[in-house]
Every structure is written in structure tokens, then in C-alpha cells.
C-alpha positions in Angstrom: -20.5 -20.2 -8.5 -17.8 -17.4 -8.7 -14.2 -18.5 -8.6 -12.0 -16.8 -6.4 -9.0 -15.3 -7.6 -6.2 -17.4 -6.6 -2.3 -17.0 -7.6 0.9 -18.6 -7.0 2.8 -17.8 -3.7 6.6 -17.8 -4.1 8.7 -20.0 -1.6 9.4 -17.8 1.5 6.8 -15.2 1.2 5.2 -13.6 3.9 1.7 -12.7 4.4 0.6 -9.4 3.5 0.5 -7.1 7.1 -2.6 -6.7 8.7 -3.8 -3.1 8.2 -3.0 -0.8 11.4 -6.1 0.9 13.3 -6.6 4.5 12.9 -5.1 5.2 15.9 -2.0 2.7 15.5 -1.0 4.5 12.1 -1.6 8.0 13.8 1.0 7.3 16.2 3.7 5.1 14.5 2.7 4.6 11.0 3.5 6.6 7.5 0.5 9.4 6.3 -0.4 6.7 3.6 -1.2 4.1 6.4 -3.2 6.6 8.1 -5.2 7.5 5.1 -5.7 4.2 4.3 -7.1 3.4 8.0 -9.2 6.3 8.2 -10.9 4.8 4.7 -11.3 1.6 6.0 -13.1 3.3 9.1 -14.9 5.4 7.2 -16.2 2.9 4.9 -17.1 0.6 7.6 -19.4 3.3 9.0 -21.0 3.9 5.1 -21.5 0.1 5.0 -23.3 0.0 8.5 -27.2 0.0 7.9 -27.3 1.3 11.2 -25.5 4.6 10.2 -27.8 7.3 10.6 -28.9 9.1 7.1 -28.2 12.3 8.2 -24.4 11.2 8.4 -24.3 9.0 5.1 -24.0 12.1 3.0 -20.7 13.7 4.9 -19.1 10.0 5.5 -19.9 9.1 1.7 -18.0 12.4 0.9 -15.3 11.8 3.1 -14.9 8.0 1.7 -14.5 9.5 -1.9 -12.0 12.2 -0.7 -9.6 9.6 1.2 -10.0 7.4 -1.6 -8.8 10.3 -4.0 -5.9 11.1 -1.4 -4.5 7.5 -1.4 -4.5 7.7 -5.2 -2.6 10.9 -5.5 -0.2 10.1 -3.0 0.2 6.6 -4.9 1.2 8.4 -8.2 3.3 11.1 -6.5 5.6 7.8 -5.1 5.5 6.4 -8.3 6.7 9.6 -10.1 9.9 9.2 -7.4 12.2 7.0 -9.9 13.8 5.3 -6.7 10.6 4.6 -5.4 9.8 3.2 -8.9 12.8 1.3 -8.9 12.0 -0.5 -5.6 8.6 -1.6 -6.4 9.4 -2.6 -10.0 12.2 -4.5 -8.5 10.6 -6.5 -5.6 7.6 -7.4 -8.2 10.3 -8.9 -10.2 11.7 -10.5 -7.4 8.4 -11.9 -6.7 7.6 -13.5 -9.5 11.3 -14.5 -10.9 13.7 -14.1 -8.1 16.5 -15.9 -10.3 15.7 -13.2 -13.1 19.1 -12.2 -15.0 18.6 -8.8 -14.1 18.7 -9.5 -10.3 21.8 -11.8 -10.6 24.4 -10.1 -8.2 22.1 -8.2 -6.4 21.2 -8.3 -3.1 18.8 -5.4 -2.8 18.0 -1.7 -4.4 20.1 0.4 -2.2 20.3 3.9 -3.2 22.0 5.2 0.1 25.1 7.2 -0.5 28.4 6.0 0.5 31.0 9.4 0.7 33.8 6.9 1.4 33.1 5.2 -1.7 34.2 8.0 -4.1 
């Protein structure tokens, strides 16, 4: 029997957001959310046994292209130091909210305040 991947959930943790549909992502989502919604929709079509063979090749190609585009988008985001710092901080907060690096830090704030200068 296969064992499910289980992880401890910190107190106050929120459930992951439900993925948006293609229409929702197109209307009010980010570019990445749109790519993920399209990837999921194409994957559902490819996985459907009723998918016509004439469509399978183009859908499979599109699925691979979407996966590459999402990966490229994620890697570009990680090249941005601000995005990278936010992800590191969020990861640290999720596993050790009382870590010494987080003491006295409410949330990562990169907004510029000209009056502070």
C-alpha cells in the first residue's frame, strides 16, 4: 500500500487557494494563474479517453509548451531578489515562525517611503 505524503501543518495555516478556471484567471488573475489554468484544462482534455486522436498531438504539444512557460516564468521570478526574499521569508515563517531572523519583523515590506528619508 502506498503511503500518502503527509506534512505537519502550522497553527493558523490556510488551505491552498482553489485554482482558478481559465475564464476566472483571464478576467482577474495573474499571467501565471492564467497559464496554470490553461495547463490544467489542456491536461484534462489530454487525459480524457474520449479525446479525438487528431487533437491529441496538438494538445500534448500545447501542454508541454505551457509547462515550459510556467517553469520559465517561475525561474524569472526567482531571479528577482525581492520575490526571492519574499518566498524565503514565507517559507521560514511556515516552518519556524519564531525564528531569530523573524524577530521584530512583521512582514517583508519593500515599499518605498520618501518621508522616511
